[in-house]
Steps between C-alpha positions, in 0.01 A plus 500: 500500500477506879251730668782701657663555162167603350444761769855631469467514124177698529662746739801535272281554189297770674807675637682483167200618298420785741862620503512478120187711465643751745826514306301582187444847649866567414456380142753697296326702227260216416788268406386210718811532716454587866732768638494306829423126477400360840367150419837355394628515856173360638513209258865426573440505875202269456701243305795515741276458806237256368666321212549552127211262430263796566607678180147462343373745761734767363373438146142523624566830677670640191208410277255659744699827509568521124202729423647767731782555246265569208470317174829314469338267249725230362776594745296406812579128505876521426543786751326304777698187410829695512412641843412159640818344359714785642360444849534121480857510370597759763366269774684203350822699466487629859460145631756359256761757602455396864373835623325489838188720453538627859799703367710464814835494316663729250536208257124434525426858399731476198354164391145621550566809284672286235208257492259792450708619203515149350123488493424863415739580218454226235126464543460873536664539158255245359203679658597849383577364152150348478344823627688725258429265212135411563376765742415869473767737371650742747642844416794449738843365413530123463815492712324686781203261497727196509693646792175583679364147460817335629560744785141488626510117499829482688385763750185301577696176540774638726311758709146359533584132462800513731316696769191277505711184510726623780218636719297181458780254569625688804162520675591174674796665671378814680739777596576594860271768643775762513590437135129515398474846662818615328393369158150645541636843589743499209226386259272780618769765459597355159139521384481865619813598310383306193173693503690828529743410220258350250152627571565843653792556263767596754833415341688561825309210662671254267824507702346399838282253303808321373644491853186356658450239227860384543464494881169312472663240276811473716332487840198294388690248287319349201159594645608858546638503146166369368307771680746771392489398132117480499471845660746654254343318204143586596542869567736551204240345265278798578730726299484269197121512485442859611815671369744724683732378773856378461415283197392782270394487140217598268356151455451181702760338273780749574420511872480123529837439331679715758288362785547132413875529452555670833258281698649171374844602627360631828293185553797266445716723716250495787472121475881479516510727806228290662695180434817654646310604812312172539759344728447163335792267415652606169339843498853644478685227310801353681642407161412754231346324200689554174181462296319751722787747463490468122122541493509810719781649289294452186199661673716793610629550146147491359364752749802726449460497121135607525593772747777638277311486172142593588451658844814710552468692169143595592599620848782726388264689271337655809713435808865589552759225493622557856145471634441170323825360637425615854148358494625168359764459769260606776234246403765228462636573849145495648432158349835362629421624850160332483656171394762514774234574760345159430823323597592720797668831427715483813703208372589688183594812697736291714656364180563855377666594827733198492598519133630859502734588213495156339133550419432873523761625254416270204125525569511881497707490182239268345223738608671801346560302180130398487402865540744598225377230263137611523564873484742472207256279307218750549730779380594294195134464405474875455746505208493161325215257406392252761613180326850642447510606866394157623752325278793714616391478865516119474871452423587432866574129426765601247663735748502232771641243264789734426554546875472125553762429236732765646461347851543146358156399628381437144716320245480645150404240240381482144150402615481802731617729223234365264231557764612860553508570129150356465367726776669806342357409162157463660529842662590643160189346344271612783606862456257643243706639213816453704503877558717490811793356304509816292456730802729339755586841651137576585457569874211255528715216374764559766235544770344161412841333492584659837174358635618154401837561668319589823306174479827308469644686801187420705529128421871492586429675830223252582739214429739648758250562780266199465729241663474704823121516531163383367317682222273687742755731672684546171182615323418729791836677473492512120163669470554728802822636352338530155203692649733737688695568182178575309378725781827697495465542123144630533592747773808621312283576198234675707237236423226418748516119513198338337301821458422465130448125521255528787309781331449290190337192645507307173882507516507304827417172328801539272721606792383199697588265214841659445571464872401135518604378158780737410677519833388258771463166319823503292721612790349274768514198267857583404593540868380148568639342180849657492659269760342199329576579136760778507469861386589421139228242451242709683583795274448277194125532551531875444513432126142370513378852573528627138317191378218557747505872422428430134217263590350748748514779243318273253232403756439862597483604134815709501702312235466277196685171465739453210779270384762693701299445818464127441871465422599703804287298744635175354863606522472631856336180627752280317791709625370485857473121482851463356649742754334315787641164389844646438531674838773337708578678823620453856241720670454272800875483556536877473213598724445202727192276525163655415287636781203259521222735605261738327306728736527254788660559838872560495 
């Protein structure tokens, strides 16, 4: 081994071992699982920057830090081996997928995140299996510990690994002095708001914190996104260790589950905003990638399912539905403004002035429909069980297929019919006890179905307005109109917007997740994908939400798996695949060629 590699390996081993020992302070109830796992990102960055051949340094650092986790006994070796393999495979996958670690394009961000998942998930499952089989027993739920292991690994890879890699690789290309001053000022203000929100416990500070992090990512590009994600990640971790703050809970385990889930989404989102604002070729794709659209749609469906099944039911136990909706739309609008600022807000404003009724009317209709979908779903949760509500709120694809057949955009066929019947049968199986079939007149059933109808209306409206503008101005109008509608509802009911949520700081973490995962991601992704794939195909991913909802409920210990659940998941996935293959439409002919931009200049 060359002297340079030996020195780098020693540095990597010390950094990995020190971070691992530090992460042991968040050890969840003596289980051997860190609530926040820092070394994974350090190891991934080291292999990406210096070469995968330095993997022995990671193993050495893991062995040195093992005593900090207590007596793992026979589980020590397989756990360390699983961690090393996860980091190595993630580095291989990132390179194999063609991701540029500088994260200057939206496709690079998606490939980087996918590579992290490819390494973290399979070997994380092996590691947690070895720990639960050979290591100390933990009083917590097995599903919760598995989720904690996987989430903490992915968080470390995406947030810490991505930030270190970006900041290191971009040192060779310094920013202009004016941009350095701007990024430094935004980073300072972001750190101040993060301290107020997470350490001082001021829930109100979370709103300006989201704005400054989005602005820092947009104006600073990938470097700004790296700084923003590290600031958010670092200060938010305080609440996991010390308790309190937006990510509330009685134990490190419960706090960390909420924290990791929210931070992963925020980190990827900030990286995406940074790529969009980088100004590099391909940062806003000239030709939208079909594979990227599909990947983002799957991610949106996954995040939506977790929001609907786990976070929203907890929020409505304390906060009023109208407040949750208003806060969700407000945070979504703030993030959209931050993303647009990175590409030049003036260009998008000019687009809005030129488009007029061709864009404004359908975008406002979409915004009102988005508001209606969220509010009606939250109302449905108050009268029917969560899985039933999620299932009924996910029938938008069926409604759009009916509309498509009526408009002759979709040709009815035997294969399409079989796919629809499979999805309906899967919904039947996923509904515990099939209680809603016997109580079809229950108000909650109709509210959930109406929520799905609003989703279908929103997608149809997006299909109408997207040929006239890029996704940025459309998203701006959608969330602005949705926020105004929610504000009017709050005022008409005599509710002080956000009062209860801000008073109960532990609710802010859930509200933040619902905003990002339940509102922002699905709608922004759909806005971009509709002109490429058509409203009907985009809506098809809505049926993944019940599947994810069941899995999320299992991971959070809220449900038990049974034969009906397995059958339902299988039927929904099979029906989705059949329906996708059978879809024959003339969307491009009906609505013109797809608009080729994401949040880029119009």
